[in-house]
N, C-alpha and C positions, 0 to 999 in steps of 0.2 A: 442624500444623507444624512441624517444626524450627525453630530458629532459623536453622541455615545455608541449609535450605529458604526458610524465609522470605527472608533477602539476598538468593539469588539471584534470589526472583521478582519485588522490588519496587525494587532497585537500579539507577538507570539505566544503571553503567557493567557491569553483566551483561548486557544485553540486547543481541541478535545484529544485526548490520549484514553489508546485503547489497550488493554492489557485483556489477553485471553479474549472473553465476552464482557468485560467490566468496562466500561467507556465512562472517563472521568469529562466531567466538562472544560475543564481549562486546566492550566499546568502548575497551579500552585495547590499547595499542600499545608498541612500542619504535622510535621512530625509528631510520635508518641514522646509524654514525657508524663512524671510524676505529677498532677496539678494538686494534690493534697487537697483534692475533694472527695473520695471516698468516703464510702461509710461502711464501716464493720467488712472493709477489703473487696468492696463490688462499689461500680459506678451506679450509685443511685439518683435520687433528683437533680441535685445540685452539680454533679458532678456531666450530667447530660446536657443540664442546658447553660452549662459552660461551654461544650463543645457545640453542641445547637446554636448557639449565636454566630459561630464561624460559620456554619451552613447557611442559614439565613443569610450574611455577610457573603457570600457565594464561594465558597472555598471547594473545591472540587474535591480532595481527599480529607480528609480529617483521620489521622491514628492516634490512638489514646493507649492506654495501661504500659506507660513506659517502664520497661520491665517488670511485666506481670508474671509472679511468680506459679510455674508449674506442679512444683512439689515441696511438701511441709521444711525441708531444708534447704529451702531458696528462703529465706524467712522476710519479712516487710521491714524493711530498717530504715528507708525515706519514701513511707506512704505509697505502697506500690499494691495494684489490685491483688486478688488470690484466683487464678485461671486455673485450680488446681482442684475445684468442687464443681460439681455438678449444678449447685446452687446459684454460681453466675449465672447460668442460662437465659431464665426471664429477667433480669437484668439489663443481657444484652440483645434479649429480643426488642425490649422496648426502646432502647437505647436506638436501634439499628431502624425502627419503622420510624422513628424524630428526623433521626440523622435525612434518611432514604425520601420522607418527605418534603424535605427541605431541597434535596436534589444532589446532597452530596453523600460521595461513598464513605464505607468507616471499615477500618481494621486496627485490631489490638497487635503491640507486640508481646510477644510472650519468650518467657527466658527461664533459666536458673543461674543466680546469680555464682554459682561454684564458688572460689575462695573469699569472692566478695562478701558473704553472710557474715552475720554477727552470732558467735557461739551463745549468746548471754539472751538474744532476743527472740520473741514469740514461742518458739516449744523448747528452747534450750538445746538444740542439736548442732552438732560441729559443723562446720563448714567443709565440703569437699570439692576435692578437685582434681586435677590429672596428675598432680605433684605438689607435694606439703610447702611449698613456698608461700610467705606471708605477702600480704598486698599491704603495701603503706599505706595509702589512704582509708581501707576499714579493718586494717588491721589482725584480721582473723587468720589465725595458723590452720590451713586445710590441712583433712585428712586425706589421703591417696587414695581416689577410687579404682576397687577393683572391678573386675567383669559384673560382676551383681550389682554394682551400683551402677555403671554404667546401664547396663539390662535397666534397673527400675526408672531411670530416667529419662533414657530413650524412649520409652513406654509414655512419662508423663507428657512428655513433649506431643506423642502423638493424641494423646486425649484431650489435651488444650487445646490444640486445634479442630477435636472434633466440637466440642464447648463452642467453638467461636463460631465454628460454619453452622452448629444446629440454633444459634440466638441470632442468627441472619446475617452475620459480618460478610464484609465482600472481602474480604482476606485476612494475612496475618504476614508479621514479620519476626524472624527470630533476630536474636543478636549476637555478630560475632565480632565483637570488639570488647576485651576486658571482660564479660561475662563466660559462662563455660565452655560454650562453642569454641567460642576467641580463646579462651586458657588453653583447649587443645591443640588450636593452632599455631601457636604462637611459640617457638622454642625460647621463648623467656622464660614462660609459665608450664611448662610442658618439657621436662626432662627423662620421659619414660624411656626403658629400652624395651616393651613388650609391643605388640602390634598398632597400638598407638602413641607409639613415641616414635623419635626420629625421621625419617621423612616426610617429605611435606608431605605426600601421598597417608601415610600414617598418622600423622598430625593431622588430617583434614577427614582420617574415617568416623570418627566420631559425629562431625559434621555431616556428613553422608547417611550413616543411620538413622542420627535425628529425621533428617528429613523424606529419608526413605519411607520412615514410619508414620511421618505426618502426613506422607500422600495415601499410606494406606486406610487413614481414618478419615481422608475428605473427599468429596467429589472431585472430579475432574477441573471443573468450571471455578472450584475455589482458587485464588489466588494468593501466591504461598511466595515470598520475599523474606529477604534476609539484610537486614541493618549493618553492614559489611566495611569493616578497614581495608582504605587503599594504599596506607602506610602507615607504619607504627610510630613514625617520628621518630625524634632525636634521643626517646627515653625506651625505645621500643627495638626489637630485633629480625622484627617482617619488613621487609625490602619491599619495593613496588613490584619489581619484579615476581616475588612470593606471589603476591596478594593478587596479582594477575593471573598465574599460574593455577592456583588454586579454585580461583574463580572461573578457569574454562573448566576445570574438574568438575567442577558445581553445573556450570549449564553443560555438561556432555550428559551428566546423568541426571538431567532433569527435575534436578532437586528444586529450583527457584525461577521463578518467574521475573524476578528484579532484583537487583540491587540496592539500597538504599545509604548512599556511600559517606563513610566518615574518614576522619584523619586524626592520626596522632594515636595517644595512650590514656588510658584513665584511669590509673593506679595511683595518680598524688595529684595533691592540689593544683600544681604546676600547670599540670599537662590536660587535666580535667579542665578548668579555667581561661586555658590559652589555646587548646587544640582541640579539643571537642566540642567546647562550647565556650568560643571566644568572644571577648563582648570589649567593653569600653576601652579606646586606648590601642585599639589593635585594628590592622586595616580591615576593610568591607569583602567578604569573599575571600579572605584568604587562600580559601583550598581550591577552588575550581577550576583554577588551573592542572591541579592535580587529579581531580575527578574527572574532567575532561582528557587527560592522557590515557585513566583506566578505560575509562568508556568507549573509545576507541580500538581496546581490546578486545571487547567483549560483544557480544549480539545480542543481549537483554537491555530492556530500560532499566535506567540510572538516576535514582532520585539524591537527591544532594541538600543539606541546610548546618549552615555553621556562619554565622553572622552576615548572611544574605538579610541586609538590614533593611530593605525598599524595593520598589520595584524596580526600577533602576537595575540594582545588581545582580536581584532576579531575572529581569530580561534580557542582560547580556547573559547570563551563566545558559539560558536555554537557547537565545536567538543563535548564538556561535556554538551550540552544540555541545557544550560542556555536560549538559544536564537535559534526562526527558521535563521531570520535574521538580520544581523548586519548593523548596521547605521556607515559608517563611512565619516559623513557629513562634518566636517572642515578638516580631510586630506584628503577629494577631492578635496578643495577649495586650500588647495596647490598643488595636484598633482590628477587631474580629469582623468588621465591614466593609474590610479593607478593597477586597476584592468585587464587592460592589459601587466603591465610588469609583474605582478604575473603570467599571463598565460603563459607569452614569458620566464618563469626562472627567471626574473630579479627585485625579489623584493626589492634586495639590492641598488635599482638605483629608489627605490622610494624616492621622494621630501617629507620630512619628514613632519607633522603637529609638531609644538613646543609648542602650546597651549597658545600661547601669545591675542588672544583674538581681536588683529586688524582686522580680518573679521566679528568683531560684532561692530567695529566703523560705525560712520557716515559716512563713506567712502566704507564700505561692498559695495560688498564682496571683499573687497580689501586683499590678505594674506600677511603677514609681509615680506616675502620672495620668492613669486611667483607673480609678475606684470603683468603676462599675464591674470592671472582669474579677470574677470569681464570684460576684454577690449578684446574679444573674436573676434568683429567684425572691431579692428583693427587691432591686434598684432599676437594672434594665440599662440598656445604652442609648436605649433615644430617651429624651427630652419630652416630656408633655407640655402643651400649653397651659397656662393658666388660667383658672373662672376670670379673674378681674385683674387687669395691668394695674402694677403699682409703679409711685416713682422711688428708685431705688439708688441709695450713695454708697458706695464703695470706697472706700479711703485704701490705699497700698495695693501698687501691681508688681507683687511677686506672686509665686504662684498661686497661694490661698486667694488673695484678691483679683485675679485673672482668672479663675476658676468660675469663682464667684462670678464676676460679672459677664463672662462667656453663657453661665447656665440661665442667670436671669432674663440675660437678651434671648436665650431659646424660648424660654415659659415666656416672653411676649411684654416682659416689663419695660419703663422706660428708665434707662441706665446711664449713670454719670462715675465715670470713676476716674480718682484723682491719686497723683504719685507725688511726693515730695521731692524726689530726686533728680537728676536730669533726664534717669531714661527710666525704664521699666525692667522689673528683674528682681527687683529685693536681692538676696542672698545669694541666690543664684547667680549673679554677675560675677559674685568672687569664689563659687564652685565653682562656676566653668572654665577652669582653669588647669595648667598642668594636660596629662592625658584625660580629663575628664571634661572637655571642651564642649563634647557632644551632646551635654546636658542645658546647653541655652537654648535647645530646639524643645524644652517644654515653655519655655517663654516665648518662642517665637511662633511656634503653632498656635497659642491661644489669642497673641494680638493679629495673627493671620485670621483668625476665627471672627476676633472683633470687631476687624477692618471689615469683613464681609457682611456681618452683622449691623455696620453702621456707627460703629462706638469707636471713637477715638480715645488713648489716655492722655488726659492732663496731666501733663509732667511740670515739675518744678513749681508744683502748686501744694504749699505747705496747707493744710487745712487746718481750724479750730472750730470749737463751737458753735460759733457766731456764724463762718462761711457757712457750714453745713444748714445750720437752721433756716438760713437765709433761702436754701432750695427747697422748702416744707417738703421733705421725706417722709415716705410711710416706712419706709426699710432702709437703716443704715448696718453695713456690714462692715466692720474694724478689722482690716486684714493689714497692721501697721508695723508687725513684725516684731521684732527686739533688737536687745543690744547687747554687745557680749558681756557676760559673767566673768569678773576676775576678782569679786571677793574671796579668796581662799583664804585670808588671815593677816597676820603684821607683816605689814609692806606693801599692801596690795596696792596703794597708789606710786610704786617704783616701777609698774609691771608694764607690759604691754600686752595687748589682745591678740588673737591669730588674724583677725580683720584688720590691724594696723599694719601685719607683714605681708598677708597674702593681697589685702588692697592699696600694696604701696604708699602706706601713709605715712611709715618710719621706714627708712633703708636698715636693712638688716647689717652687722659688722661687728667684728673681732670675735670673741666667743658667745655663743647664744643658747641657752636654755630654752630649748621647747618643753614645758608640761603638760600633758596632756589627761585630764580629768572626766572625758567621755566618750573615750574607744570610736570617735567619730574622723569627719575627714580632715576639718579645720587646723588641727594641730599638725597632721602629717602634709597637708599642705605650706604650712608656715613653716614646716622644715623644709621641705624642697624648696621652696621660695628664699629661703637665706643660704642655703646650698649653693644655690644659683649666682647668690651675689658675692659668693666669695666669703662667706660665713665659717667659723667653725663651731659646726651645732652639735651640740647633747641633748639625746631626745631620754624623759622618762614618762612613766606614764601609770597612775595609780591600778592600773588592769597588769592582768599577768603579761600580757604583751600587747603591741600598740594594735588597732584598729580591730578592737575585741566587738566592735559594738556592728560590724559591716560583715556585709553578705561575705561567703570566701571568693569570688573572683575579683573583689574590691581589694578584701586584704592580702590574698595573695601576689594581688599587681603592688601592692604598696611594699610588701615584704620584699618582692625581687627589687623592686626601684631603690631600697635601700638598700639591699646589700650589694646594688652594682657598683655603687659609692663609698662603702664598709661605713654606713652609719649604724650602729649598734644600738640598742633601745636598752633602758634597764626599766626593767616590773619592777609592781607592787611598791612604790617611790609618792611619797604622799608632802610636796612642797606645804612646808609649815612657816615659814617665816621668809624677808627677803630684807636687807638692809643693806645702807652705803657704804662704802669702804674705799672711801677716796674717792675718785672720778669710775669705781668698777661696782659691780654690785656682788654682795655674797648671800646666796641662795642658801635653805636649811633645808635637805629633803629627807624624812624617817622613811626607813624600810621599814616596810610594817610586818615585813617574817622575821625581821631581825630585833624591831622596833630601837635600832640603835641609827644616831641621827649624823649626816655628812654635811661637810660645808661644801661649796662650791662656789669659785670666785670667777666670776664672767662679769659681761660687757653688758649684756640685755634679758632679761628675761620675760616669756613669752607665754601667756595663759590660755589655756582651752578650757572652759566652764559650760560651756552651753549657752543660752542666752536668756535675758530677763527679759518679759513683757514690756514694750512700748505703751501704755497704758494711761499716758496722760489724756488723752482726749477721750477716751474711755470714762473717767471719772467725771471727768467736765459732762460727759452728754447723758449719763446712765441717770440722775437727778431727775431729767426733762421726758426720758424714753418712757413710754405707757409700760413696757415691762423691766422699768428699771436694770436695763441691761441682762438680765436673766433669760439664759438659756437654759429651757427644760431639755434635761438630757434624758432622760425615757420616753418624748416624741422623738428628740433627736436621733435617741437608738433604733425606734420605731419607725423612722420614715413618717412622720405625722407632722402636719403643721403646726407649728409656735402656736400657745395661747394667746389670741389677739388680747389686746387692751382693750377697752372701752374708748379711748382719748390717746391720743400722743402716738407717735412714732415707735417702729421696732428697733430696739436695736441689740446687736451680736458682733462676738469677735471671733475669730478662726486663725488658724493658726498658728503660728508663733507669735502672735500676740495675745495669745491663751495661755500659749506654752510652749518650752523647747522642743520640737520633736523634729522627722524628717517631711520629706517633699510628699510622700506617700499621705500621710496624715493630713497635712495642710489641703492636699485638694479632694481627700473625701470630708472633711469639717465641710469645705466649699458646699461639694457637688449633695450631700445628703441633707444639708441645713438647705439650701436654695432651691435644689429641685422641687419642695414642696413648699415653696414659700410664695 
């Protein structure tokens, strides 16, 4: 028996699961989410291709349409689908055909946002809910629903389910956590005194009516489940016992065929980023035990996804009987072929999800370090071999350089990669500190891939133009990164960079002012490092508040970290000068709201302004390069090969060697340039 066959036979993740007449080929799923690829509210070509890649990669069940809206007073406020019209049916039909052809099942989540709606979005209709209680996160104050509203919405759910079945889907799930069904169920959001409020049975009445109407509109074979909260957490009022009791009522009524278990609330940034979608810095699989306790109390299959970040976590959850189906949603954004790799016995080659939350940014579903995800129509996830191998030299072994080397190797080119520092990683060696240490996996995975491809990074190798020319390259990629920019104005020679503090080049001491001009991580990492060393830290930012350039799981985490130590930041502050006052420093900050200046006497001033490209080597080489170091940006955008000069080597810069940006931009530079080189 081959290793791959042995893996398929023994691995609990690769065992089939049957629900009614639906047979799933394995225990791995992708849960519903708003991937941001919709067009006109429908899952069209890009949306389908994104999910189809997971089906090609072996997933058993792909759910889609996170928060697909059943009626118009549930507006699209975070790029949802519109399942409230028959116009979606043809898109569903094509979608299901594509997924089924690849062996995967397909389901949609349908919902009404209730109080989460935005009164100023889409059709400018007021949000509705069981009670007029405002949600902190989405800010709308709902109108209390009357019986006519309830009847209308119940019917809308039934019609949405019908459209899903007519579209060829295998099933649906409703959402009973935070959205309308959950708002009726929770005493936190349901203060009614009629037949829909008060007792647990009364609060569950709306859910039972919705599912009864759904059953009337679909066939007996159509699978109907519920995204279901098993514990509302510290911000909620539904206890685990309440959740079990309600689940048993749903089960006895024949309302659902499975529960897709959630933990926590979703009405604040903290609860959403720590409980429902826990990310970097939180333990792996934090709610599996709670879900397992719930599963032992019900008789239906239970699904779950919440930081099941890798196959090991998922395997534990399934093998220990905590879940029947493991949701590896964000991990499949990082690597949609992870199941296929597992089946081939290549689990070690799965690109890891580091939990950075970049896939939850406005640029969703872009993975921090897989630039092909969400670009399936143009890039694809498979690297094509080059027609003619070339001698390629990559200088710099941060994320951009390592990705360039990996892609060029996959293309079949002869690659050499050099790093001036003692070890690869670039800025990621600084970034992967504190609660963000998982970031280092973006480097470790690429190093492992390069080792498999037969390439080792040559460290402690500072390359000059003569060194590179001696290698007689056809292609030179400079990923030399940047150096900290600290040139804010008068006295910039007196300040430290965030790299000095985070990299432990300078020990923070006394009163330390950290001034942030980017809204990114470095200033916050420096402030945290200074606090850890016992310094008295002041934090000021040019923005309204700190972490303004970050996605909400990251910004929320930073705000929490600083709240725990009572570090308060001051916004709208511009650093204008630093001068010596004896053995101390006087920093002058301009309040951009009042235009008044204030002076602060401190021991150290730490400045974060991003980086400037290290371009000395580029300037040395460009005169000798056939393309003069010019990257044709139109060819780059269109994923076409760069114009070839008649003589000389081709020279390009990528990542922070070009401009100060994030990791995704760096690996995207490398992927789109090198995949056609």
